[in-house]
Structures are given as C-alpha cells and as structure tokens.
C-alpha positions in Angstrom: -220.6 42.7 -130.9 -216.8 42.7 -130.5 -216.4 43.9 -134.1 -213.0 43.1 -135.6 -212.2 40.6 -132.8 -212.0 36.8 -133.0 -215.2 36.4 -130.9 -217.2 39.0 -132.9 -220.9 38.3 -133.4 -223.2 40.1 -135.8 -226.8 40.3 -136.7 -229.1 42.5 -138.6 -232.7 43.3 -139.2 -235.1 43.9 -142.1 -238.2 45.9 -141.6 -240.9 46.5 -144.2 -243.9 47.7 -142.3 -245.9 47.1 -139.2 -247.0 43.4 -138.9 -245.4 42.6 -142.3 -244.5 38.9 -142.4 -241.3 39.8 -144.3 -239.8 41.6 -141.2 -236.8 39.6 -140.0 -234.2 39.5 -137.3 -231.0 37.8 -138.6 -228.2 36.1 -136.8 -225.3 35.7 -139.1 -223.8 32.2 -139.1 -220.2 31.3 -139.6 -216.8 32.5 -138.5 -216.7 35.7 -140.5 -218.5 38.3 -138.3 -218.5 42.1 -138.8 -221.0 44.9 -138.9 -220.4 45.1 -142.7 -221.4 41.5 -143.1 -224.5 42.2 -141.1 -225.4 45.1 -143.3 -224.9 43.1 -146.5 -226.9 40.2 -145.1 -229.8 42.5 -144.4 -229.8 43.9 -147.9 -229.7 40.4 -149.4 -232.6 39.3 -147.1 -234.6 42.3 -148.1 -234.1 41.8 -151.8 -234.9 38.1 -151.5 -238.1 38.8 -149.6 -239.3 41.3 -152.3 -240.9 39.9 -155.5 -239.0 40.7 -158.8 -240.0 44.1 -160.4 -241.6 45.4 -157.2 -240.1 48.7 -156.1 -237.7 48.4 -153.2 -236.4 51.3 -151.1 -233.4 50.3 -148.9 -232.6 52.6 -146.0 -229.3 52.1 -144.2 -226.7 54.0 -142.4 -223.9 51.9 -144.0 -221.8 54.0 -146.2 -219.7 50.9 -146.9 -222.6 48.9 -148.4 -224.2 51.9 -150.2 -221.1 53.1 -151.9 -220.0 49.5 -152.7 -223.3 48.8 -154.5 -223.6 52.1 -156.2 -220.2 53.8 -156.8 -217.6 50.9 -156.7 -219.5 47.9 -158.1 -218.6 48.4 -161.8 -214.9 48.9 -161.0 -214.8 45.9 -158.7 -216.4 43.8 -161.4 -214.0 45.1 -164.1 -211.1 44.3 -161.7 -212.4 40.8 -161.2 -213.0 41.4 -157.5 -209.3 41.3 -156.6 -208.7 42.2 -153.0 -212.3 43.2 -152.3 -213.4 42.4 -148.8 -216.8 40.6 -148.6 -216.8 40.1 -152.4 -219.1 37.1 -152.2 -221.8 39.0 -150.4 -221.5 42.1 -152.7 -221.7 39.8 -155.7 -224.9 38.1 -154.4 -226.5 41.5 -153.6 -225.6 42.9 -157.0 -227.0 39.8 -158.7 -230.2 39.9 -156.8 -230.7 43.7 -157.5 -230.2 43.1 -161.2 -232.5 40.1 -161.2 
C-alpha cells in the first residue's frame, strides 16, 4: 500500500498447500516498505519453512526478485553488492537457497 511513499506498508504471503501449517501471511516490519521487499520476504519465509534438500518450487510474478536471484546474482556478488537495492534481503535469500 502506498508503494514508494513515506507511509508505504507491505506484506506478503506464502502458500504451500491446503491446510499446510507452513502457509503464512507476513506483515513486513520496519521503515523500509515496498512491494519488492514483500516479495523477497516471502521467498525467504518459504525457504526457511522448507527443510534442506527438499525440492522447492517458488511461483511469483516478481520479475525483480526472479531475475535478481537467477540472472544478476553472480555479477552482484562479484561487484561486492555496490549500489544494489535490497542487497541484504537478496544476500539472505541467496544464502538460504544455497544452504
């Protein structure tokens, strides 16, 4: 809500299956609020809720998040994350995916 404005609020959701206890609705805390942060928070929550080595299929409409984790990640890491918006969340998601 109010994306890009000082009073923006974001949230996201994670859905695994009907009546799955891992399903979550997330309200994002803190001052930094955007739809991109909500998307990244959902991916982090989904990965965290999935045991290691279990297959995980992430379905999203976020081109920003998908391309960031698949196409740009290696270059961002090589460039030491200089000027990358939401680098902390991308780093966490990448770490969890690799774990």
